[in-house]
N, C-alpha and C positions, 0 to 999 in steps of 0.2 A: 504495498500500499503506500503511494506515494507521500500522502500526509499523515502528519499524527493523528490519532483518534480524536482529540479535544479540537483540533483545528478543523477537521474534517465534519465533526457535527455540529460545531459553532457556524460554521460557512453554510451548512445546509438548512439549518434553522433560520439563519438570516435572510437567505435568498429566495426560501419557498414562499410561495404566492398562492392565494385561490385561483387566480386565472391559470396557472401552470397544473393544476389538477385536473385530470381525466375524470370523465364523468363516472366511471367505475369508482376512483375512488372518492368522490362525493357520496355516492349512493352507498359505499361502504361506511362511511362517517354516520350517515344518517342511521344504518342498521345498526351498528355497535352503541349508537346512543339509545336508540330503542331498546336494545338488550339490556344494556346497564341500568336503564330506568325500571324496567321489568324486574330484573334481578334485586336491584334494592328494594323494591316492595317486598319482594320474598324474603330478602335478607332482615328487612325490617320486622316480618312477622316472625321470622323462625328464631333468630339469635337473641331471643330477648333478654337473658340475663346479663350478657355482655353489652348489649345496646344499652340497656338502661342504666348500668353502671357509668357507661361512658357519656351517656347524655347527662346523667346527674352532676358528673365533673365538668363537662365543658359547659353546661348551662349556668353553673356557680360562678364560672370564671367571667361570663358574661364579655363586656367589651363593645367596641363599635359595631354598629347594627349594618353589616355590608350585605352579606349573603344569606340566602335561605337554607336553613335544614330542611331535608328533604322530609314531608308529611308532618313536621312538627309546626311550620309556617313560622318560628322566632327565626332571628337573623340574628348571626353571630359575625366577629371578625372573620373575614375570606379563609385565613389558614384553618380555623376551628371547623367552619362549615365544610372546608374540604375533608377533613379529618372525618366527621360525622356521616358525611353522605358516601365516602368510600368504604366506612366500616359497615354502612347496610349494604353495598353494593356486593360486598363479599360474604357477607353472613349467613347464605343458603347454597354457596359454591354454585351459583348459578351463571356466573358472568362469562364472558367470553376468554379464549385462551389461544394459544399458538402452540403448536406442536414441537418445533425446534427449540423455541424461546422456553419452553417448559415452564409458562406462568402465565398472569393474566394480565394483557396490557390496559384495558378498559378501566378498571377498577381505581388504579391509582391515578390515570391521565384524566379520564373525564370529569370527577368531581373537582379536581385542581382548575381546569379550564372552565367550566362551569361557576364556580365560586369566583372567580377572577373577573370572567365576563359580566356575571350580574354586578359586582362590585363596581365595575368602571363601565357599565352600561354599553358593552359592545355586541354586536349583532352576529348573526348565525353564521356568515361567511369567515368571520374571523374564528369562530369556534370550531367549525369544520377543518381551517387550515392547521390551527393549533393542535387538534386531535390527530390528524395525519401525522404531524410532524411527531408528536410523543409516541405514536404507534410505531413510526420508522424506527427511532431510537431503540424503542423497547425489544422489538423483535430482532433488528440486527445485532445489538450487543447481548442479549441473551443467546442468542444463537452462537455467537462468537466465543461465549465462556463455557458452555455446554458442550459435553455432559461432566466436565469437571467441577463446574459451579455447583451442580446439581448433588454430585458424587460427594462433595465436602459438607452438604449439609445446609446449603444457601437456598433460599427461595426468590426466584428472580421477581417475583411480584413487588417484595420489599426493597430488594437491593437495586436491580437495574430500573425497577419501578419509579425510584427517586431520582434517577436520571432522567428517564424519560418525561417524568412529569414535570420536571425542573424545564426541560426544553421545552414543552408545551406551554408552560406558564411563562417562560421568557418569550416564547411567539405570542403570546396572546397580548401581553404587554407590549410589543413591538420594541423590544430592547434592540441596541446597537450590537454589534459583534462583540465588545469588550464586555459588554454586561451579560451578553449570552454565555460567555465563557465562563465569567463569574458564577453566574445562576448554576452552571454543570459543576462547577468547581465546588462551590459551597454544598451542592447537592450531594456530590461523590464524598464529602466527610461524614454526612450524616447516613448514607445507605447502611440499610441492616434489614435482616430478616432468616430466622432459624427454623430449618424444617423439623425440628423438635416438637415444635407445634401440633406437626402430624401424629406425633405419637401419644400424647396426653395433652389436655388442656386446649381441645379443639376450638372451643369456643373463641380463643384469643387471636386465631389465626387472622380475622380481619383488621387486627392490628397493624400487620404487615401494609396492606395498601393505605390505610388510614394513615400510618406515620409518613408513608413515601408522599401522598399528596400535601399532607401539612408541612412537611420538610421542604417540598419543592415551591410552593407558595411562599415560604419563608425565603428560600434561597434566592428566590426571583425578586423579590421586593428588598432585598437587602443587598443585591447585585445593583437594582435600579437607584439606591440611596449612596451607592459608592462603596461599598464593601469591598475586599478583594478575597481571594482564595489561592491554594496554590496554584502555578504555572502550569503544571501537567498533572493535573487530577486523574487522569486515565492512565496515561502511560509511562508516568513516572516510575521510579525505581520501587517506590513503596506507594504506589497510586492503586486505583481501584482494579485495573485489569489482574496485576500482579497478586493483589492481595486476596483476590475472588476465585482465582482459577489458576491452576498448574500448568494448563495448556489453553490456548486462545486461537482461534482460526479468525484473524483480523480482516481477511480477504471478504468474510460474511457481512462485516460493517461497512464497506465502501460499495460492494459491488452492486450496480445499477442505481446507486443513491441518486434521488431525485429524478429518477426515469420510470422506475417500478416500486410502486408503493406497498409496502408489506401489510398496510390495514386490510388489503384484499384477501389476504391469506390466513385470516385469522378465523378461528372455529366458534359456533354458537352451541351453548350446553341447552339440552332439551330434559336433563334429568339432575335433580339437586343433590349430586354426588360429585365427590373428584371425578375429574375427566377419566382418569384413567379406569374408571369402573364402567365407562359407558359402552365401549365395545360389547363386554360382556353382557350388559344388561340389554345391548340390541339384539345378540345373538340369542340370549333366553328369551327375549320376548318372541322372536321370530319362531322358536322352538314351540313355545306355548300356544301362537296362532296356527302354526301348521298340526298341532295335535297329535295323534298317535299314541299317547302314554296317559296314564293319569299319576297322581302323586303316589299313590300306593303301589305302581308298577315299578317306582325307581329303586334301583339297588345302589346306583352310585351317580353322582353328578360330578365331572371332571372339567375344570376351568383352566383352558391353556392361555396363559398370557406372558408377557413380555416383562423381564426382571424390576424396571424401573415401576411399574404398576405393582408388583408384589412387595416391593420395598415401602411403598406408600400406603397399600389399601390392603395388602394380605395377611395382616397380623390379627386384625380385630374380627374374630368369629361370632360373637355375642354380643354386640354393641349394646350400652347400656343407657344410652342417650343419643338425643340428635346430631351431638357433635361426632361422636364416634360413629354414628350409623353412616355420615356422609364419607367416611373413609374405611368402610369395611366392604371389602368386594364379596365376601361370601354373603352378607345380609341382603347387600343390592341385587345380586343374582337370584338369591331364593326368594326374595320379594317379588321379583319378575315373573319367576316360575309359578308363586303360589297366587299371586294377586293379577298378574297381567299388566303391571304397572310399576313405576317407582315413581312418586309424586310428592309434593310436600308434606301431605298427611302420612306417607311412610316413614317420614323423619322421626316420629314417634315410636322410636325402637321398643321401648318397653311395652306398648299396644300391638306392636308390628310382631313381636317373637312370640306368636301363637303356636300351637301344637304343630301345624302344618308346616311353618316356617323353619322351626326349631329341627323337626324332623328331615327337611333337605338340608339344612347347614349339617346336620348330624352326618349325613351321606357325602360332604362336598369336599373335593378335594382341590388344591390349586397347585398347578404344574408348570413350571418355569419353561418357556420357549423364546429364546432370544430372537429366533427367526420372525416372531410375530412383529418386531420392530425394525424397521429400516428407514431411515431417514431421506436416504436419497430415492428409494422406491415409493415414498408417501404411504408406508406401511406402519400402523400402529392399531394393531386388531387385537382379536380374541378369537378363540375357539371353545365352545361348549358341547360336552358330550354328555347324553343322558344313557348310561347303561340300565337297561330293563331287567327284571328278574328272569325274563326268558330268554336271555341272550343277545337281544335285539341292542343295537347302539344306534341312537340318533344324534346326529351332528351338525351344527350351524358354526360358520365360521364368518366373521366380519372383519375386514381389511382396514376401514375406519368407520369409527362412529357417524351416525348422521349428524349433521351441524357441521363439519368439516367442507372445506371450500369444493372437494371433489365430490361430496354428497350434500350439496347447500341445503340450509333450511330455506322454506319458501316463504313468501310474504304471509301465506296463511298459517304458516308454522309461528312466525313472528309475532302476528296478531293472536294466534292462540295460546302462547307463551305469556303475553301480555295479560290476556283475560285470566290465565290460570295464576299469575303472581298477583295481578289485582283482586283477586276475589276477597270480598269482606272490607277491601279497601275504597275503590272507586266503581262507581256504577257504569253500566256499559255506554250511557252517553258522555262520561268524562274519559273513558277510554278511548273512544272514537275521537274525542278533542286532543288527546295527547298524540293517538296516532298521527291526526292532521297535521299538528304542529311540528312534529319531527318530520315529518314529509315536506314540510315547508321551509325548512332551517334555514336553508341557502336565501331566502327571501325575506328572513325575520329581520327587523332593524335593531331589535333588542331582545334578549331572552327573557325577560322578567314575566310576559305572560306565559311562557311555557312553565316557567318555575312555578307560577301561581296555580297553575292546574294540578301541581303535584303536592299540595297542601289539603290535608283531611279537612 
């Protein structure tokens, strides 16, 4: 790569304009915004203990009334609103993600952008441009650092998400190059996110994007006020890249930058669980739909999946709460086989562990198959085998779960997801208004009207 990473990203953020974005990228930005809002509705309802604790602390801090907190209606300082809204967005693990980045770009980036856009009275085109910039930084940097970054126990949503959100925040504030660089530098100093939270205390996982969004807004505003950070925050001897990965493919950072926008390569989640479970859920649901077995006829259930999925979701066989349910491959597959769905109500694991579900879990075996994941071949799949008592084996293999770019979520899927997540929060008429506002985002002179639609 000809340029140093910090120089490369600074120049990209500075030069990017709405006029340069192809229609595909603009529509992708609208899609991920809608997806984020739907996911935040679900996360607001699901992760109540953590949400209530966080809201109690942030509300007590109060401060300048700049940006709305979703569903609450109250205004907080922009960094605090970004933090709350990002926490909601990740609470149900329904937010978008990216295969090679192995994290969730929307949930740190979008809340930071919305908070600053509302605080400064900025319009939809600025929002779209900033979101596209943030996604590019996230996907490219996270892809460059993985798999080393993940194997060392870091969550790109929190680590790289801080950088990406800072780039997006700098863009929407229209900072000059020197201040964009400083925003990235100050963000790098704050980046954090340990995947130990996938082992226990899962309710706190939304703290990763929440702090990423908060830190990004803080970094951008400090840069705007003249603060300075390290000169080589990314590539320095003790900088971000060397600190967070043993190996990095920096070609992934600059390839086609400014010409191909990575926002179009993100996936949409249709189940409220870790993405690593989705291929197996899809396969289980297809087997259930095809029929040919009864739960009583099962001798064994074998779930073949790639090692990363096992590392994150293969250790919890009998989840005790909704947080563990989201990270339990056995429970999600068993629920799909017994209930024919995996929805928000299935996160009540205590109720979901009925006799039939427990019976399937008891027969379930997880089999490691590295061949089911291949980034170059766009493969991140699962194979579920049902071994019946009469010796018959029923098999279903999914190469990629629905919602990936190659198996895209349709407009109908997106509307259905919004309805699913908005249940008990917003009536159908409000949902239609939200859909219309997002669809017209590039024509909105300000986003205040959209934010008002998201107040209960």
